[in-house]
Every structure is written in structure tokens, then in C-alpha cells.
N, C-alpha and C positions, 0 to 999 in steps of 0.2 A: 461424443468426449474419448478420445483413445484410453483414459483410464486416468482418475486422480485417485492417486497411490497412497500417499498419504498426509496425514495432518500431524504436525505432535508440538508439544508444549513444552518447553523447560525452565528453571527456574528464573530465566534472562529473556527467552525468544519465543514466539510463537510461530509457524509457518504453515504451509502446504502448499503441497506436490502435483504436479499433475501433467502430463501428457498435452501440446498443443499444436491441432494441424495448420501448423503455419512455420516459414521457414522460421530459425532463432532473428534472421534480420528483420522480415516482415512485426513478428513480436516486438521486437527491440523499439520498432519507428512506435511503434504505438504507446508503450509504458512509457516513452520518453516524450511527449504529448499530455499534458495538462489536462487541456480539454476533454482529452477521451480516459480522464480517471475515472468523471462519471459512470462511464459506460461501464466500466469495467471494478466500479466498487461493489462490493458483495457486502457492507455494512451497511447502506443507506443514508452512511453520514455526509457522505461529499455533497455538496449542493451546486457550484462552478468555478472555472477557474479564468475568470476573466482574467484579458488580458494579455493570459499564459501565450510561449510562444516552446517549438519545440526544445527542448533539452540537450547541450553538444557540449557542454563544459561543467566540470565540480564547480561549484563557487557559484554557478547560477542562482536561482533565485526566480518563486509562482507563490500566489500567492490564492490559498482556496478558502472559499466559504463553506461551513461547517455547521450542521447543526445534528445534534447529539442524541435527541428525542429518538430514533428509530432502536438505540441500543434499550433502550429504557432504564438505562444504569443511574442517570445522576440529574434526578427529576428538577434540580437549579439549574440545571445546563441546558440551554438550546441551542441557540446560533451563535454562531461566532469565527472568527479569521484564523487562518493560522498562515505564516510564512514559514514556507517551504524552503530547506537550500537544498542544494546538491551535493553528497558529501563521496558520494563515489561513482564511478562512470566510464565502463568498459563496453568500445561499442561491442551490439551486437551478445554481446555476455551479459553486463549487469546495471543495471541504475539503481541507487541508494538517495534517500535523503533523509536532513530530519525536518520534524514538523513545530512549530512553538508559536502557540497562540500570540494574536498581536499585539504587542505591550509587552511582553513574558521574556523572562530573562528564557533560554534554551534548555530546554530540559531534555536532553538527553536521549530522545527516545527516535531512533530512522527505520523509516520503513524504504523495502526494496524487491525489486526481482531480479530474481536468478535465474537465466538463459543458458541451457546447455542444448545443441544440435543432436538430434537424433538421427537423422537424415535430411537430406534437401528439403522435404515437403513436412516435418515434424518436428517438435523440439520438447525437451523438460523443462517446467517451468516452474520455480518455487516463491510464491508470494510469503515477506518475512516480517512482520514487527521485530524489534530486536531492544529491550530498555536496560540492558546489560550499567549503561552509564546516567542511569536517573537517578537524582540522590534520594538517602534515605529520607528526607522530607518531603520530597515528593511524593515517593509512594505512600509514603502515611496522611497526607494532605488527599491525596485520590483514593486511600481506601475508608479515611473520616466522610469523604463526597459520598460516594458511592454506598453507602449502608455498609461498610465491614468487606466490601468485593478485594480482591487481590487482585493484580493485573496478572494477563496483559488488560491495554484497553478498547481491544480488538477480541472477541472468540477464534478462536483455530475454524468453527463452521463458518464464521462472516468471508475469512480470507480463501476458508474454499470457495464457496460463491464466484468471491473475485477469479479465482481460476478455472473457473466455471464460464463465467461471462467473459473472460477473454476467451476461451475456447470457442464462446456460441460468434460473439463476434467474427473468429479466425473462418471459420464454418459459414457464416453468413455471407463471407466475401467483403467484408467492408475492412478490413486490411491492407494499408498500403505496400505497394511491393518495392 
């Protein structure tokens, strides 16, 4: 990797940033394909995005099968499904989506990839999770279910691993042009 430069956490957001050896367009293509999210995922939670297609517009949805056990934080929570809805999309620069467990009201959590070209063959990527819009009630419920653990639901080291995985995929020539 040309450099994992930062991992940060604030009261409502966690992120990891690094340089990836691929063009901004190539990275955008991969992060907009939910079927590739499992390959990128550093948390171990993403299982499969069945019937997903590349994302091209705000409002599109995709379902993801999840497994909470790799994080080991909520013993009673294992496999579940989330419905993801694209909330922001700027070609070659940004993809963001909300993730809501099936049959539940919107949680207010958003996930995303921000991409900044550094050259024609490298870019700076930031993988983030933001829970600014999560209700006080949901925050408290998560804390109870996780044995007193506070947000974020995925630690910064797992986001760093996702950035590293994305870089690894790009250097193995697995990113589309």
C-alpha cells in the first residue's frame, strides 16, 4: 500500500484514509458494486449481496447478508440482512449508503467511500461510518446489547483493513478500468 495515512474517530463518525494504487474511476467502479463489498470488507461481517447490481444513482437499493459474530460485540446477534439505500453518489468521487436491518425503521447510520485523485494511477480513499442521525434510543439500545460498548458499531481498525483490502485488490489487477 502506498500508505495508510489516518484512522480517526469523533463523537459521530469513524474513518480510515489511505492511498490506493488505482485511478479514482477504477476505485469508484469497485466500491459501487455491492458484490465486491465482501472482498473489500475489513470487518468480516459482510457475507453476500445477492442480486445486487452496480450502483449508479441516489435512491437505489441493495440487500446484504450480514454476520455480526466476527466483531464479537453482541453475543445474541449473528446472521441478519440489511437493506442499503444509496444516499449520495458523485461519479468517481463519492458513494454513500444507509444500512437498515430488514423489517426495522431506518437507523440513521451511513457508510461511504470518498475518493480523491492523487494522480492518474493513484487516489486517496476514505472509508467512513457516520451515525450523526442515530437516535438517542438506538444508541442506548446498542450500548445495552453490546455490554456497555459505545458507538461506533465497527471500530476504526476494521475500516483501515477495508482500505488495505481495496488497495490489495487494486494491485492484484482485480479492479476494472
